[in-house]
VEXDREN-2710 file (C-alpha; in Angstrom, 1 decimal):
% VEXDREN-2710
k/r/px/py/pz
1/MET/8.2/-4.6/17.7
2/TYR/6.1/-4.4/14.4
3/LYS/7.3/-1.1/12.5
4/ILE/5.2/0.9/9.8
5/GLY/6.7/0.8/6.2
6/ILE/6.3/3.0/3.1
7/ILE/7.4/2.1/-0.5
8/GLY/7.6/4.9/-3.1
9/GLN/9.8/6.9/-5.1
10/ARG/12.4/8.8/-2.7
11/GLU/10.9/12.4/-3.4
12/ARG/7.3/10.5/-2.1
13/VAL/8.6/8.9/1.0
14/MET/11.3/10.5/2.8
15/CYS/9.1/13.1/4.4
16/PHE/7.8/9.6/6.5
17/MET/10.4/9.0/8.3
18/ALA/10.4/11.8/10.6
19/ALA/6.8/10.4/11.6
20/GLY/9.2/7.1/12.2
21/PHE/8.0/4.6/9.0
22/SER/10.9/2.5/7.4
23/ILE/11.0/3.3/4.1
24/TYR/11.8/1.6/1.0
25/GLU/12.9/3.2/-2.4
26/ALA/11.2/1.8/-5.7
27/ALA/11.1/3.7/-8.9
28/ASP/10.0/0.4/-11.2
29/ALA/8.5/-2.6/-10.9
30/ALA/10.9/-5.0/-10.1
31/GLN/12.2/-2.6/-7.4
32/ALA/8.5/-2.2/-5.5
33/ALA/8.3/-6.0/-5.3
34/GLU/12.0/-6.1/-3.6
35/SER/11.0/-3.6/-0.9
36/LEU/7.5/-5.3/-0.7
37/LYS/9.6/-8.4/0.2
38/ALA/11.9/-6.3/2.1
39/ALA/9.5/-4.7/3.7
40/LYS/7.8/-7.8/5.3
41/ASN/11.3/-9.4/5.9
42/ASP/12.1/-6.4/8.3
43/GLY/9.4/-6.5/10.4
44/CYS/6.7/-4.0/8.7
45/ALA/3.1/-4.8/10.1
46/VAL/1.5/-2.1/8.0
47/ILE/3.1/-1.3/4.6
48/TYR/1.7/1.7/2.4
49/ILE/2.3/1.8/-1.0
50/VAL/2.1/5.3/-3.2
51/PRO/0.0/4.7/-5.8
52/SER/1.9/5.0/-8.8
53/VAL/3.8/2.5/-7.4
54/ALA/1.4/0.0/-6.4
55/GLN/-0.3/0.2/-10.0
56/LEU/3.0/-1.9/-10.8
57/ILE/2.7/-4.5/-8.3
58/PRO/-0.8/-5.8/-8.4
59/GLU/0.2/-9.3/-8.2
60/GLU/2.3/-9.1/-5.7
61/ILE/0.1/-7.2/-3.7
62/ALA/-2.4/-9.9/-3.8
63/LYS/-0.6/-12.3/-2.3
64/TYR/-0.9/-10.7/0.7
65/SER/-4.3/-9.9/0.4
66/GLY/-5.4/-12.6/2.9
67/ASP/-3.0/-11.9/5.4
68/THR/-3.2/-9.9/8.8
69/VAL/0.4/-9.6/8.8
70/PRO/1.5/-7.2/7.0
71/ALA/-1.4/-5.3/5.8
72/VAL/-0.3/-3.6/2.1
73/ILE/-2.4/-0.9/1.3
74/PRO/-1.9/2.0/-1.6
75/LEU/-2.6/5.0/0.1
76/PRO/-5.4/7.3/-1.8
77/GLU/-5.0/10.1/-3.4
78/ALA/-7.1/13.3/-3.9
79/GLY/-9.7/12.6/-6.5
80/GLY/-9.7/9.1/-6.9
81/GLY/-7.5/6.8/-8.7
82/TYR/-5.8/3.9/-7.4
83/GLY/-5.9/3.9/-4.1
84/ILE/-9.1/5.2/-4.0
85/THR/-10.8/2.0/-6.3
86/GLN/-8.8/-0.5/-3.9
87/LEU/-10.2/1.0/-0.7
88/LYS/-13.9/1.2/-2.4
89/SER/-13.3/-2.8/-3.5
90/ALA/-12.2/-3.5/0.0
91/VAL/-15.3/-2.2/1.6
92/GLU/-17.9/-3.5/-0.5
93/ARG/-15.9/-7.0/-0.4
94/ALA/-16.2/-6.5/3.6
95/VAL/-19.5/-5.0/3.9
96/GLY/-21.5/-6.4/0.7
97/ALA/-22.3/-2.6/-0.4
98/ASP/-20.6/0.8/-1.4
99/ILE/-21.4/2.2/2.2
100/ILE/-18.6/5.0/1.6
101/PHE/-19.3/6.6/-1.8
102/LYS/-22.6/5.5/-2.5
103/GLU/-22.8/5.5/-6.1
104/GLN/-25.8/5.1/-8.0
END
């Protein structure tokens, strides 16, 4: 059975444990890369990453971009940021146009 995981700083991910997520702590790039591998090896089909951690390991995240499982998803933040930029880029690649933000 697949799991859902989340990677980030302890204080930002502990609340997801109540929803049944597997949590993986990461405070720096090395820990984040190891947590990503651990989440994949633990059977997580969806792995969310808090934006501040995702920015530390874009190369590691890119390794999973063509894979169906696991889906590695940086969480979007209110007001923009890394997660929103990645979401916009993914939509543009899939659809061929910016259908969400419709920037000119």
